[in-house]
C-alpha positions in Angstrom: 127.4 49.8 -75.0 127.3 47.2 -72.6 124.1 47.2 -70.1 126.0 48.2 -66.3 122.5 47.5 -64.8 119.1 44.9 -64.6 116.2 47.2 -64.2 115.2 50.8 -65.0 114.8 51.4 -61.2 118.1 50.0 -60.9 119.6 52.6 -63.5 117.4 55.1 -62.5 119.3 55.0 -58.7 122.2 55.1 -60.5 122.0 58.2 -62.6 121.3 56.3 -65.4 118.4 57.9 -68.2 118.5 54.8 -70.4 117.2 54.7 -73.6 113.7 53.3 -72.5 113.5 56.6 -70.7 114.4 58.6 -73.5 111.7 57.0 -75.7 109.1 57.6 -72.8 110.5 61.2 -71.5 109.6 62.1 -75.3 106.3 60.6 -75.3 105.3 62.2 -72.2 106.6 65.6 -72.6 108.4 65.3 -70.0 112.4 65.6 -69.3 114.4 62.4 -69.3 115.9 63.7 -66.3 112.5 64.0 -64.1 111.3 61.1 -65.6 114.1 59.6 -64.5 113.7 60.9 -61.3 109.9 59.2 -60.5 111.6 56.4 -62.1 114.4 55.6 -58.9 111.6 56.5 -56.6 109.0 54.2 -57.9 106.2 56.8 -58.5 106.8 55.7 -62.1 107.3 52.5 -64.0 108.5 51.5 -67.6 107.6 48.0 -67.7 110.3 46.7 -70.0 111.6 43.4 -70.3 115.4 42.8 -71.5 113.8 39.5 -74.1 110.9 41.7 -75.2 112.9 43.5 -78.0 109.9 44.4 -80.3 108.3 46.8 -77.5 107.0 50.4 -77.9 108.2 51.3 -74.3 105.4 53.2 -71.7 105.6 54.5 -68.4 103.0 53.9 -65.8 102.4 56.7 -62.6 102.4 60.4 -61.6 102.3 62.8 -63.9 102.2 60.6 -66.5 99.0 59.9 -69.8 96.4 57.1 -67.9 97.7 53.3 -70.2 94.9 51.3 -71.0 95.4 47.7 -70.4 93.2 44.7 -72.7 93.2 41.4 -71.5 92.8 38.6 -73.7 93.3 34.4 -73.7 91.7 31.2 -74.2 89.8 28.9 -71.5 88.4 25.9 -71.6 85.1 26.9 -73.3 87.2 28.4 -75.5 90.4 28.0 -76.7 90.4 29.1 -80.4 94.0 31.1 -80.5 93.5 32.7 -84.4 90.8 35.0 -82.5 92.3 35.8 -79.5 95.3 37.0 -82.3 92.8 38.9 -83.7 91.7 40.6 -80.5 95.7 41.2 -80.1 95.8 43.3 -83.5 92.4 45.1 -82.5 94.4 46.3 -79.2 97.3 47.2 -81.7 94.7 49.5 -84.1 93.1 51.4 -81.1 96.8 52.1 -78.9 96.1 49.7 -75.7 99.6 50.1 -74.4 99.3 46.7 -72.7 97.9 43.4 -73.1 97.4 40.8 -70.8 97.6 36.6 -71.5 95.6 35.6 -69.2 94.8 31.9 -70.6 94.4 29.2 -68.8 93.9 26.3 -70.5 96.7 24.3 -72.1 100.0 25.3 -73.0 100.1 28.4 -73.6 103.7 29.1 -74.1 103.3 29.3 -78.0 100.9 32.0 -77.7 102.8 34.0 -75.2 105.5 34.1 -77.1 103.8 35.4 -80.7 103.1 37.7 -78.7 106.2 38.9 -77.1 108.1 38.6 -80.6 104.9 40.8 -83.1 103.7 43.3 -80.2 104.8 46.5 -79.3 102.3 46.9 -76.3 104.0 45.6 -72.9 102.6 41.7 -72.1 101.3 41.3 -69.2 100.7 37.6 -67.0 99.7 36.0 -64.1 101.7 32.8 -63.6 99.2 31.2 -60.8 96.8 31.1 -64.0 99.2 29.1 -65.8 100.4 26.6 -63.0 98.1 24.4 -63.7 98.1 23.8 -67.7 102.4 24.7 -67.5 102.8 22.1 -64.9 100.2 19.3 -65.3 99.5 19.1 -61.7 96.7 19.2 -60.0 96.2 22.3 -57.6 97.2 20.4 -54.3 100.0 18.7 -56.0 102.1 22.2 -57.2 104.5 22.8 -54.2 106.0 26.6 -53.6 109.1 25.3 -56.0 106.2 24.7 -58.9 105.3 27.9 -58.8 108.9 29.7 -59.2 109.5 27.8 -61.9 106.7 29.1 -64.1 107.4 32.6 -62.5 110.9 32.1 -64.1 109.3 30.6 -67.5 107.5 33.4 -68.0 110.3 36.3 -67.8 112.4 34.1 -69.9 110.2 34.5 -72.3 109.8 38.2 -72.2 107.2 39.2 -69.9 106.8 43.0 -69.2 104.9 42.5 -66.0 103.4 40.2 -63.8 100.7 39.7 -61.5 101.7 38.1 -58.5 99.4 37.6 -55.7 101.4 38.0 -52.8 99.8 39.9 -50.6 96.8 37.4 -49.7 98.6 36.4 -46.5 97.6 34.8 -42.9 97.2 37.9 -41.8 95.1 39.6 -44.6 93.0 35.7 -45.1 92.1 36.4 -41.3 90.6 39.4 -41.7 89.0 38.9 -44.6 87.3 35.5 -42.5 86.8 37.0 -39.3 84.7 40.0 -42.0 82.4 38.1 -43.9 81.4 38.7 -47.7 78.9 38.5 -49.4 80.6 38.0 -52.2 83.9 36.4 -50.6 87.6 36.4 -53.5 86.5 36.9 -57.2 90.1 37.2 -58.1 90.4 33.8 -59.9 94.3 33.8 -59.0 93.3 34.7 -55.4 90.6 31.9 -54.7 93.2 28.9 -56.4 96.2 30.5 -53.8 93.2 30.9 -51.1 92.4 27.3 -51.8 96.0 26.2 -51.8 96.8 27.8 -48.6 93.6 26.2 -47.2 93.7 22.8 -48.3 98.3 22.5 -47.6 98.3 24.8 -44.2 100.8 26.3 -45.4 101.6 30.2 -45.9 101.0 31.5 -49.4 104.4 31.0 -51.3 104.3 34.1 -53.1 104.6 35.9 -49.7 106.6 33.3 -48.2 108.8 33.1 -51.2 108.8 36.6 -52.0 112.9 37.5 -52.2 113.1 34.2 -54.5 110.0 35.7 -56.7 112.3 39.0 -56.7 115.4 37.8 -57.6 113.7 36.2 -61.1 111.9 39.5 -61.8 115.1 41.6 -61.0 117.2 39.5 -63.6 114.8 40.5 -66.5 113.7 43.4 -65.3 109.9 42.1 -65.1 107.7 44.4 -63.3 105.6 43.5 -60.5 102.2 43.8 -60.3 101.0 43.0 -57.1 97.5 41.7 -57.5 94.7 42.7 -55.1 93.3 38.6 -54.6 91.1 40.0 -52.1 89.4 43.0 -53.8 85.8 43.6 -53.9 83.5 42.3 -56.4 80.3 43.8 -55.5 79.7 47.5 -54.6 78.6 45.8 -50.9 82.0 44.5 -50.0 84.1 47.9 -51.3 86.7 49.2 -48.4 85.8 46.3 -45.8 88.4 44.7 -43.9 90.1 42.4 -46.3 90.8 44.9 -49.0 92.3 47.4 -46.4 94.5 44.3 -44.8 95.7 42.7 -48.0 96.4 46.7 -49.0 98.9 47.2 -45.6 100.5 44.1 -46.9 100.8 45.4 -50.7 102.7 48.2 -48.9 105.2 46.2 -47.3 105.6 44.0 -50.2 105.9 47.7 -52.9 109.4 48.3 -50.6 110.7 45.5 -50.6 110.7 45.3 -54.0 112.4 48.3 -54.3 114.9 47.7 -51.8 115.9 45.1 -54.5 115.2 47.8 -57.6 112.5 45.8 -58.8 109.7 48.1 -60.4 106.3 48.0 -58.6 102.4 48.1 -59.9 99.9 47.8 -57.9 96.7 46.4 -58.4 93.4 48.1 -56.8 88.9 47.3 -56.6 86.9 46.1 -58.0 83.7 46.9 -57.4 83.1 50.2 -55.8 79.8 52.7 -55.5 81.3 56.3 -56.6 81.5 58.1 -53.5 84.1 56.0 -52.2 86.9 56.3 -55.1 88.6 59.6 -54.7 89.4 58.4 -50.7 90.8 54.9 -52.0 93.0 56.2 -54.9 94.5 58.0 -52.2 94.4 55.3 -49.8 96.4 53.5 -51.7 98.3 56.0 -52.5 99.7 56.5 -49.4 100.2 53.0 -47.9 102.3 52.3 -51.4 104.3 55.0 -51.2 103.0 56.7 -54.1 103.3 53.3 -56.8 101.5 53.2 -59.7 97.9 51.9 -59.2 96.6 49.8 -61.8 92.6 49.6 -61.1 90.4 46.9 -62.6 87.4 49.3 -63.2 86.3 50.3 -60.3 82.5 49.1 -61.3 80.5 51.6 -59.6 77.0 49.5 -60.1 76.2 45.9 -59.9 72.8 45.5 -61.7 74.0 46.1 -65.8 75.3 43.0 -67.4 76.2 43.5 -70.5 76.8 46.9 -70.0 79.6 46.9 -67.6 82.2 48.2 -70.4 80.2 51.6 -69.3 79.8 51.3 -65.3 83.7 50.5 -65.2 84.0 53.6 -67.6 82.6 55.9 -65.1 84.8 54.2 -62.5 87.9 54.3 -64.2 87.4 57.6 -65.1 86.8 59.1 -61.5 89.7 57.0 -60.4 91.8 58.1 -62.8 91.5 61.4 -61.9 92.7 60.7 -58.5 95.8 59.1 -58.8 95.4 56.1 -60.7 97.5 55.7 -63.5 96.7 52.3 -65.3 93.1 51.3 -66.7 91.9 47.7 -66.9 89.6 47.7 -69.7 86.0 46.1 -69.1 83.9 44.8 -71.6 79.7 44.3 -72.0 80.7 40.6 -71.6 81.7 41.1 -68.1 80.3 38.2 -65.7 78.8 36.8 -69.0 81.3 34.7 -71.2 84.6 35.0 -72.8 84.3 38.2 -74.7 84.7 38.3 -78.5 85.8 40.5 -81.2 82.8 42.9 -80.9 83.1 43.0 -76.9 86.4 43.8 -77.3 86.6 47.0 -79.3 83.6 48.2 -77.1 85.7 47.9 -73.9 88.7 49.5 -75.4 87.0 52.3 -76.2 85.3 52.4 -73.4 88.5 52.7 -71.3 90.2 55.0 -73.4 87.3 56.9 -73.0 87.8 56.9 -68.9 91.7 57.9 -69.4 91.4 60.3 -71.9 88.6 62.1 -69.6 90.9 61.7 -67.3 93.7 63.1 -68.7 92.5 66.1 -69.6 90.8 66.9 -66.2 94.0 66.3 -64.5 95.8 69.0 -67.1 98.2 66.8 -68.8 100.4 68.2 -71.2 99.0 68.4 -74.4 95.8 66.1 -74.2 93.5 68.6 -75.4 95.4 68.6 -78.8 92.9 66.2 -80.6 89.9 67.2 -78.8 91.0 71.1 -80.0 91.5 69.3 -83.6 87.9 67.8 -83.3 86.5 71.1 -82.5 88.1 73.1 -85.2 86.8 70.4 -87.8 83.5 70.8 -86.5 83.3 74.6 -86.5 84.1 74.5 -90.3 81.9 71.4 -90.9 84.5 69.7 -92.5 83.5 65.6 -91.8 86.6 64.4 -93.2 88.6 66.1 -91.0 86.2 64.9 -88.5 86.5 61.6 -89.4 90.4 61.9 -89.1 90.8 63.3 -86.2 88.1 60.3 -84.1 89.4 57.6 -82.4 87.1 55.0 -84.4 87.0 56.9 -87.2 85.1 54.0 -89.3 82.1 53.7 -86.2 81.9 57.7 -87.2 81.7 57.5 -90.7 79.0 54.9 -91.3 77.0 56.7 -89.0 77.0 59.9 -90.8 76.9 57.9 -93.7 74.1 55.8 -92.8 71.5 58.9 -93.1 72.4 60.5 -95.7 71.8 64.2 -95.4 70.2 66.4 -97.9 72.7 68.9 -97.4 75.9 67.2 -97.5 77.8 70.3 -94.9 75.3 68.8 -92.0 74.4 66.0 -90.8 70.9 64.4 -90.9 70.5 65.3 -87.3 69.3 69.2 -87.9 69.9 69.6 -91.8 69.7 72.6 -92.7 69.1 73.8 -89.3 72.2 73.2 -88.0 73.6 75.4 -85.4 76.9 75.9 -86.1 75.6 76.6 -89.9 73.3 79.3 -89.3 75.6 80.7 -86.8 78.8 80.2 -89.3 76.4 82.0 -92.3 75.5 84.8 -89.5 79.0 85.8 -88.4 79.8 85.7 -92.5 77.0 88.3 -93.4 75.3 86.0 -95.1 71.1 85.6 -94.8 69.9 82.7 -93.5 66.9 81.1 -95.5 65.0 77.3 -95.0 62.2 78.2 -97.0 63.7 78.3 -100.6 66.3 76.2 -102.1 69.9 77.9 -102.4 
């Protein structure tokens, strides 16, 4: 059957339930018609480029499970694509719904095409990162038209969503410079655009030529992820004039994209104290018309380098409980180096914990199912069943078997004094003895 629409949003507005909506609705235990209504309003996005044939579609937004994203990609100091592909396989193993290729060195399109060809997860990129290597030009030599060429190239290759830092326009920069900050701009793409604007004296090309950007994204059904170039890079900078000024621009850009049937996600902070998170989530949802919200962290304290997968998981769980829909993982290597394979695993698991905890808190359908299965297995002291249910079965089994208990139905922490074993025996009418072998 010939497709009569370009984007999921356009189909939804026409009253069409697409095959992708059917798949997402089944995953989310939601009626397809209800999902269609949410997509039509922009409250749910289904990032799904028409050229990404291997994708297993996922929805991001209100009423759906919290999704997680895994960042990877090479840099000038670490350019081993084989290692990056191992990280991709790890992301698939642990059920990450999205992978962002943030490569910023050389020609990256070969790796990106492999991702699109093989990955069931949605693929995201930041075209600004790729512009210098793709165009083989220095920053000052790149024109507005050049930036659009990179956006088109990524769309043609099958990328499902792109971070476009269109909100850091002259108005937002004025607020940022007037207010002052400890950390200034910590967004890589945002800093490059800021530098380009200051050196050329021109407006942000993604803002100035926003309609042309939307035309490209519409053609391939690429979801725009409106980047937060002025996100706080330390807790002291959170909820300041720069962040809020850009957020106001992002709300305006969200509506413009929806008017052209382009799906939208909005990106958010950053570093932020716990007591500010809930208010920021509500503010973003209000200003950006309930568009799906994609957060990095938030990182809730700045003094634990090496443990930022934990500081961000704390913030991510609170954020997702209060309206965030999509969590970008943070690894223990954040602020320190390009993450290795172990860092990536730790980051994925931490983000999964945050997302799942929020889904339980939000009362999503069947969110507790696996927890209940784990509880049943623990009640029965059925270790094989526990390992089967565990998200990281290999680690759980390795810990258990590293110090084998004398009583195989318990663990080496309590042995025969296991509370579950004791209670089960009493309720079964058995006698509990510790001083004699049975």
